[in-house]
N, C-alpha and C positions, 0 to 999 in steps of 0.2 A: 169607780171613782172617776170624777171628771176634773179636767184642768181647763181654765179659761186663759187664753193666750193672746198677746198682741206684741208685734214688733214695730219698731221705728227703724228705718233704713235710709241709706243714702247711696247715690250713684251719680256719675257724670251724665247719664242718659235720662231723658224725660220719660218717666213711666207711661204717661198718657199718650205719648207719641210713638214709642217703640214696643209697647206691650210687655207683659210679665216675663216671658221667656228671655227676651233680649236684655231686659233690665237686670234680671237675676244672673245672667251669664256674663255680664260685663265685668272686666277686671277691676273696675273701681267700686263695685258693689260692696257694701259693708253694713253689718247689723250695728246700729247705734245703741238701741235700748231693747231690752226684753222685759215684759211685765207678764206675770202669770199668777193665778190663784188656784189652789187646789180646793175644789168644792166651794163652800161658802167661807173659806178661810181668808186671811188677810192677803192683799195683793203684794207680791214680792217683786223686786226689780233689780236688774243688773245692767251695767253697761256692757254691750256686746252680747254674745251668746253664752249663757251659763253652762258650766260643765255638766250639771244634772240633766240638761236637755239632750246632751250628746248620748246619754244612755237610754233614750227612748227607742222603741216603744216599751212601755212597762205593761205587763199583763193586766188587763182590765181597765186600763187608763184610756178614757175617751177625751179627745182634744176638741175644745169648743173655741170658735173664733167667728167674728162677723166678717163675711166674705173670706171664708177659710182657704180659698185657693191661694191667696197671697201668703198666709202663714205656712201653708203646706209647701209652697214653692220655696220660701226662705229656708225652711228646715231641710228640704231636699238639697238645696244649693250648699248647705252647710254639712251635708253628708248624713243627715238624719232622715230615715224613711219610716214614716208612720203609715201603716196600711190604710187604704181608703175607708174601710168599714169602721175605723176607730175615730173618724172625723165627724164632727157635728157643726154644720154651718148655721149660725144663728140668723144670718140674713135670709137663708132659704126657709128657716123655721118661721121667721116673721112674714115672709111672702106667703107661705102656706096658710097663715092665719089671717091674711087679708091686709097686712101692713106692707108698706113699700118705701124705699128710699135709702138714704144714708143712715148710719148708726144714729146720728143726731135726730134725723127726721123720724125714724122708727121709735126712738126713745120718747120723743114728744108725743107721737101718736098713741103709744101705750100708756103714757102718763107716768113715766118713772120719776122718782124724786129728784130734785135739783142736785143734791149731793152725789147722785149716781149718774147724772147726765154727762154727756160728752162736753168737753170744754169748748167754748166758742172761739177761743184764741188758737185752736189747732191748726187752721189753714196757714195763718201767719207763721207759726212756729215750724211747721213742716217746710214751708218755703225757706225759712231762715236756715234750718239745720240739715235738711235733706237734699237741697238743690245747690249746685255749684253757684258761686257768686263771683263777681268781678273783683279780683284783688286790687287793693289800693296801697298807697304808701303807708298809711296808718295801720292797715291790716292786710298783709301780703298773702294771707291764707286763702286757699280755694274755697274752704267751707268755714262757717262759723263753728266755734268749738266751745266747750265748757270754760276754757281759759279766755277766749275773746268775747264771750257774751254770757257770763256766769248767771246773771239774774234771769235771762230768758231760758238758759239751760235748765235751771231749777223749775221753771214753769213748764218746759218741754217734758221733763221727767214726770211732773204732776199730770200732764196731759196723757202720757203713756199709761200711767196707773189708772187714770180716770176712764180710759178706753176699756180697760178690763172690767171696771165697775159697771160701766154702761152696757157692755155686751152681756155681762152676767145678769144684770137687771132685766134686760130685754129677754134673755133666755128664760127667766123665771116667770114672765108674763104669759 
């Protein structure tokens, strides 16, 4: 059995500047959304880390993710250790087949359907919900939240689900 997995996280540190280990180890790190699909079933989503993930590894369950080192690191940070032989990195799979780039680029290269493709609004949404912001009088929060930006939060949730759809579609190619 396979599971396709994607996390959306936030942290006070800039992932690109400090790297994965420091980002995950920082006290402000938090899992915002988890989306996963078992096999070709529907994509399920939770805010935070769902309890069922804490019971992994499940015998025979292989975990698929695009650039799986991130999802693997998130799980380990949350106390869940899935042995390396149970991971399947769809990005490495794409590279081995001659495709390269981000999930959006690989999806375009392999010609996945538009309803399975990565959402173009993702960069904006990640910046909005995953990076600290400058508080203001109107919004003193350090981060945008479902309460302070409900319309964008709904789109962010859709983005998280769509990442699983896109990763799974690339895996199938």
